[in-house]
C-alpha positions as CSV (number, residue, x, y, z in Angstrom):
1,M,-0.2,-13.7,-4.8
2,K,0.9,-12.4,-8.2
3,T,4.1,-13.3,-9.9
4,S,6.8,-10.7,-10.6
5,A,5.9,-11.0,-14.3
6,Q,2.4,-9.7,-13.5
7,G,3.5,-7.2,-11.0
8,Y,2.8,-6.9,-7.3
9,R,0.1,-5.0,-5.6
10,V,1.7,-2.4,-3.3
11,A,0.4,0.0,-0.7
12,V,2.4,2.8,1.0
13,V,1.1,4.2,4.2
14,G,2.3,7.7,5.0
15,A,3.2,8.4,1.4
16,S,3.2,12.2,1.8
17,S,5.8,12.1,4.6
18,L,9.5,12.7,3.8
19,L,10.3,9.0,4.1
20,G,7.2,8.0,2.2
21,K,8.2,10.3,-0.8
22,E,11.7,8.8,-0.7
23,L,10.3,5.3,-0.6
24,L,8.2,6.0,-3.7
25,N,11.3,7.3,-5.5
26,V,13.3,4.2,-4.6
27,L,10.6,1.8,-5.7
28,Q,10.6,3.6,-9.1
29,E,14.4,3.8,-9.4
30,R,14.9,0.1,-8.6
31,H,12.2,-0.9,-11.0
32,F,10.2,-2.8,-8.4
33,P,7.6,-4.7,-10.4
34,F,4.3,-3.4,-9.1
35,S,1.1,-3.6,-11.1
36,S,-0.7,-1.3,-8.8
37,L,0.4,1.2,-6.1
38,V,-2.0,2.8,-3.7
39,T,-1.1,5.4,-1.1
40,F,-2.5,6.4,2.3
41,S,-1.4,9.8,3.4
42,D,-2.2,13.0,5.3
43,E,-1.2,15.5,2.6
44,E,-3.3,18.3,4.1
45,D,-0.9,18.3,7.1
46,E,2.3,18.5,5.1
47,P,3.8,22.0,4.9
48,E,5.6,23.4,1.8
49,L,9.3,22.9,2.0
50,P,11.1,25.5,-0.1
51,I,14.6,24.4,0.8
52,L,14.4,20.6,0.1
53,D,14.5,19.5,-3.6
54,L,12.0,16.6,-3.3
55,R,11.7,14.7,-6.6
56,E,8.4,13.7,-8.0
57,G,7.6,10.1,-7.3
58,P,6.0,7.5,-9.6
59,P,2.3,7.9,-10.6
60,V,0.1,6.3,-8.0
61,S,-3.5,5.7,-7.5
62,T,-5.6,7.6,-5.0
63,L,-6.9,6.2,-1.8
64,D,-9.3,3.3,-2.4
65,E,-11.4,2.6,0.6
66,N,-12.0,-0.9,-0.6
67,V,-8.3,-1.9,-0.3
68,T,-7.8,-4.8,2.0
69,A,-5.0,-7.1,2.9
70,S,-6.3,-9.7,0.5
71,T,-5.9,-7.3,-2.4
72,L,-2.3,-6.5,-1.6
73,D,1.1,-8.2,-1.8
74,F,3.2,-5.7,0.1
75,A,2.2,-2.9,2.5
76,F,4.9,-0.4,3.5
77,I,4.4,1.8,6.6
78,A,6.5,4.9,6.1
79,A,4.7,6.9,8.8
80,R,1.7,6.7,11.0
81,S,-1.3,8.1,9.2
82,R,-4.9,9.1,10.1
83,N,-5.8,7.3,6.9
84,M,-4.2,4.0,8.2
85,P,-6.1,1.2,6.5
86,S,-8.2,-0.9,8.9
87,F,-6.3,-4.1,8.4
88,L,-3.1,-2.4,9.7
89,D,-4.8,-0.7,12.6
90,P,-4.1,-3.0,15.7
91,S,-7.4,-1.8,17.3
92,L,-9.4,-3.0,14.3
93,A,-7.3,-5.7,12.6
94,S,-8.0,-8.4,15.1
95,Q,-11.6,-8.4,13.9
96,Q,-10.5,-9.1,10.3
97,G,-8.3,-12.2,10.8
98,P,-4.6,-12.9,9.9
99,L,-2.9,-10.7,7.4
100,S,-2.4,-12.2,3.9
101,C,0.3,-9.7,2.7
102,F,3.8,-8.8,3.6
103,V,4.0,-5.8,5.9
104,I,7.3,-3.8,6.1
105,D,7.3,-1.2,8.8
106,L,9.8,1.7,8.4
107,S,8.2,4.1,10.9
108,T,10.0,5.5,13.9
109,A,7.8,3.7,16.3
110,G,5.2,1.9,14.2
111,P,2.0,0.9,16.0
112,L,2.5,-2.7,14.8
113,R,5.6,-3.0,16.9
114,E,3.6,-2.8,20.2
115,A,1.0,-5.3,19.0
116,A,1.4,-8.7,20.6
117,G,0.2,-11.9,19.1
118,P,-2.2,-12.2,16.2
119,P,-3.0,-10.8,13.8
120,F,0.5,-9.3,13.8
121,P,3.1,-12.0,14.4
122,Q,6.5,-10.3,14.9
123,R,9.8,-10.9,13.2
124,R,13.3,-9.6,13.9
125,V,14.6,-6.3,12.7
126,C,15.7,-6.7,9.0
127,V,18.8,-5.3,7.3
128,P,19.4,-7.3,4.1
129,L,22.7,-5.6,3.5
130,L,24.1,-6.9,6.8
131,D,22.1,-10.1,6.9
132,R,24.0,-11.3,3.8
133,A,27.4,-10.7,5.4
134,F,26.4,-11.6,9.0
135,P,23.5,-14.1,8.9
136,V,21.6,-14.8,12.1
137,R,19.4,-17.7,13.0
138,E,15.8,-17.3,11.9
139,T,13.4,-17.0,14.8
140,A,10.2,-17.3,12.8
141,E,8.9,-18.9,9.7
142,A,8.9,-16.4,6.8
143,G,5.8,-15.9,4.8
144,P,2.8,-13.6,4.2
145,G,1.2,-12.2,7.3
146,Q,4.5,-11.4,8.9
147,V,5.6,-8.0,10.0
148,Y,9.1,-7.1,8.9
149,I,10.7,-4.3,10.9
150,A,12.9,-2.2,8.6
151,A,15.8,-1.0,10.7
152,R,16.3,2.7,11.3
153,P,19.3,4.2,9.5
154,A,21.2,4.7,12.8
155,T,20.6,1.1,13.7
156,M,22.0,0.1,10.3
157,V,25.1,2.3,10.6
158,I,26.0,1.4,14.2
159,S,25.3,-2.3,13.6
160,G,27.3,-2.4,10.4
161,L,30.3,-0.8,12.0
162,L,30.2,-3.0,15.1
163,L,29.6,-6.2,13.3
164,R,32.5,-5.6,10.9
165,L,34.9,-4.8,13.7
166,G,33.6,-7.7,15.8
167,A,34.3,-10.1,13.0
168,R,38.0,-9.3,13.2
169,F,38.6,-8.2,16.8
170,L,37.2,-8.9,20.3
171,L,35.2,-5.9,21.4
172,K,34.8,-4.9,25.0
173,S,32.4,-1.9,24.9
174,A,31.0,0.8,22.7
175,V,29.4,4.2,23.0
176,A,27.4,5.8,20.2
177,H,26.3,9.5,19.8
178,V,23.7,9.9,17.1
179,F,23.2,13.3,15.6
180,A,19.6,13.5,14.4
181,S,18.6,15.9,11.7
182,A,15.3,17.9,11.6
183,S,13.9,15.4,9.1
184,E,13.6,12.8,11.8
185,V,10.7,14.8,13.2
186,G,9.1,15.1,9.7
187,S,8.2,17.9,7.4
188,H,7.1,20.1,10.3
189,G,10.6,19.9,11.8
190,I,12.2,20.9,8.4
191,E,9.7,23.8,8.2
192,E,10.4,25.1,11.7
193,L,14.2,24.9,11.3
194,Q,14.0,26.8,8.0
195,K,11.8,29.5,9.6
196,Q,14.1,29.7,12.6
197,T,17.1,30.2,10.4
198,V,15.5,32.9,8.3
199,N,14.0,34.8,11.3
200,L,17.2,34.8,13.3
201,L,19.1,36.3,10.4
202,S,16.4,39.0,10.1
203,F,16.2,39.6,13.8
204,Q,12.6,38.3,14.1
205,K,10.9,36.1,16.7
206,I,11.5,32.4,15.9
207,P,8.9,29.6,16.1
208,R,9.5,27.0,18.8
209,K,6.5,24.7,18.5
210,V,8.2,21.6,17.2
211,F,11.6,21.7,19.0
212,G,10.5,23.9,22.0
213,A,13.7,25.9,21.7
214,Q,16.1,27.5,19.2
215,L,17.6,24.7,17.0
216,A,19.0,26.9,14.3
217,F,22.8,27.5,14.9
218,N,22.4,25.4,18.0
219,V,22.4,21.8,19.4
220,L,19.7,20.3,21.6
221,S,20.2,17.4,24.0
222,R,16.6,17.3,25.0
223,P,14.0,19.0,22.7
224,C,10.8,19.9,24.6
225,G,8.3,20.9,21.8
226,T,5.8,18.8,19.9
227,G,8.7,16.9,18.3
228,A,10.1,15.8,21.6
229,S,7.9,12.7,21.7
230,E,9.1,11.7,18.2
231,L,12.7,12.0,19.2
232,L,12.1,10.1,22.4
233,A,10.4,7.4,20.4
234,L,13.3,7.4,18.0
235,E,15.9,7.0,20.7
236,N,13.9,4.3,22.5
237,G,13.3,2.6,19.1
238,L,17.1,2.6,18.4
239,R,17.8,1.0,21.7
240,F,15.2,-1.7,21.0
241,Q,16.4,-2.3,17.5
242,L,20.1,-2.5,18.4
243,Q,19.3,-5.1,21.1
244,E,17.1,-7.1,18.8
245,Y,19.4,-7.0,15.8
246,L,22.8,-7.4,17.4
247,Q,21.5,-10.4,19.5
248,G,24.7,-10.4,21.7
249,R,27.1,-10.8,18.8
250,V,28.9,-7.6,19.8
251,P,28.6,-5.4,22.9
252,L,25.4,-3.3,23.0
253,P,26.5,0.3,22.8
254,A,25.5,3.0,25.2
255,L,23.4,5.4,23.2
256,R,22.8,9.1,23.2
257,L,20.7,11.1,20.6
258,L,21.4,14.8,20.0
259,Q,19.2,17.1,17.8
260,V,21.4,19.1,15.4
261,P,20.5,22.0,13.0
262,V,20.7,20.0,9.9
263,F,17.8,19.6,7.5
264,H,18.3,15.9,6.7
265,S,21.0,13.3,7.1
266,L,22.5,11.2,9.9
267,A,25.8,11.3,11.6
268,V,27.2,8.9,14.2
269,S,30.2,9.2,16.4
270,L,31.2,5.7,17.7
271,F,33.7,4.9,20.3
272,V,34.8,1.3,20.5
273,E,37.1,-0.4,23.0
274,T,38.8,-3.6,21.9
275,D,40.2,-6.4,24.1
276,Q,43.7,-5.7,22.8
277,P,45.1,-2.5,21.1
278,V,44.3,-2.4,17.4
279,A,46.1,-0.2,14.9
280,P,43.6,2.3,13.4
281,E,44.7,1.2,9.9
282,K,43.7,-2.4,10.6
283,A,40.4,-1.3,12.1
284,G,39.7,0.7,8.9
285,E,40.4,-2.3,6.8
286,A,37.9,-4.3,8.8
287,L,35.2,-1.7,8.2
288,K,35.4,-1.9,4.4
289,G,32.4,-3.6,2.9
290,E,29.4,-3.3,0.7
291,R,28.0,0.3,0.6
292,I,30.7,1.6,2.9
293,E,33.2,4.1,1.6
294,L,36.2,4.6,3.9
295,R,38.2,7.9,3.8
296,R,42.0,8.0,4.0
297,H,43.6,10.2,6.6
298,A,44.9,12.6,3.9
299,Q,41.3,13.2,2.7
300,D,38.7,15.5,4.2
301,S,36.4,14.1,6.8
302,P,33.0,13.2,5.4
303,T,30.1,15.5,6.1
304,P,26.3,15.1,5.9
305,V,26.2,17.3,2.8
306,E,28.2,14.8,0.8
307,V,25.8,11.9,1.2
308,A,22.6,13.7,0.2
309,G,20.9,11.4,-2.3
310,S,23.3,8.6,-1.9
311,D,22.8,5.1,-0.3
312,K,26.4,4.9,0.7
313,I,27.8,5.2,4.3
314,L,30.8,7.5,4.4
315,V,33.3,6.6,7.2
316,D,36.2,8.7,8.2
317,S,39.7,7.3,8.8
318,V,39.7,5.5,12.2
319,T,41.6,7.3,15.0
320,A,43.0,6.0,18.2
321,D,42.0,7.5,21.5
322,S,45.1,9.3,23.0
323,D,44.3,8.2,26.6
324,R,43.0,4.7,26.0
325,P,45.3,2.3,24.1
326,S,42.4,0.0,23.2
327,G,40.0,2.8,22.2
328,L,39.0,3.7,18.7
329,W,36.9,6.6,17.3
330,I,34.8,6.2,14.2
331,W,32.8,9.0,12.4
332,A,30.2,8.0,9.9
333,V,27.5,9.9,7.9
334,A,24.6,8.8,5.7
335,D,21.4,10.1,4.1
336,N,18.9,8.9,6.6
337,L,15.9,9.1,4.3
338,R,17.6,7.3,1.4
339,L,19.2,4.6,3.5
340,A,15.8,3.8,5.2
341,A,13.9,3.7,1.9
342,V,16.5,1.5,0.2
343,N,16.6,-0.9,3.1
344,A,12.8,-1.3,3.0
345,V,12.7,-2.0,-0.7
346,E,15.6,-4.5,-0.3
347,I,13.5,-6.3,2.3
348,A,10.6,-6.6,-0.2
349,E,13.0,-7.7,-2.9
350,S,14.4,-10.5,-0.6
351,L,10.8,-11.7,0.0
352,R,9.8,-11.9,-3.7
353,P,11.2,-15.5,-4.1
354,Q,8.8,-16.6,-1.3
355,M,5.7,-15.5,-3.1
């Protein structure tokens, strides 16, 4: 593989997706040393999004059908694509031998996750931000050819809060409500929410293809449109990732995902029960850490609007449950696209010394 001085050869699958575009932005902003950057995308399927202010990413090359694993150092999977390169397609890759590049999978339910055995040896879910503070025992030898699962933003937020609390207090149980924005379904979810909002205000019929119901000015506990499978995959993926990442270090939280009429962001309401009553102020002190900004009680509660474009996790002042002496409520918000992209690039940065 090439050295950082020469620059790395990078591929981004699903580059035209919302997450793919954010990933390209983060690669550029963090000055990731790439000498070539090739994208695989389905741009013809991506709708225009008049509400989102999506920045232009770095200049990239067009799809090169001759790209193979041996010509790459890193391959990011931001979304599943019809233009998936053959060496990343489980149905074809077994015919091409082991991978020779690092693969970082950010997708909601990436196809590599279900592949067992060669050519896709699996590794644990990765969150460099938390791995530095709460290291876990390695379960596989690091190196090219491994698939690194980049944790979903909700996994990062919930795990970060629980691990920080668990380092100071004994936790008995936890319940997490995840409020998913339209961007979790992709560009088509953003487009449908925008059209529903405009049409409702003008007393016109609303589209329901993606969510199967009215999402604008509403909350859905079980969408039934074409996006339902994406949300189900997201919820199941979160359960899988939390179990894999927490590894019994803290109680596995009961999880519920709700679809909310927000264009993009992530909000989590977390209830935690400790072994002994803990003062909310002490719990708040335990939550402080890298990339977490804790609000005081005198300040306004953080909202999804505030975190747009930021890689910080805003956490409201911890409150005690009035009926349960050992119960604590925590509210946290983050930019889901930004957090996911930054985490994926940090994984790649942590792998550079091994190349």
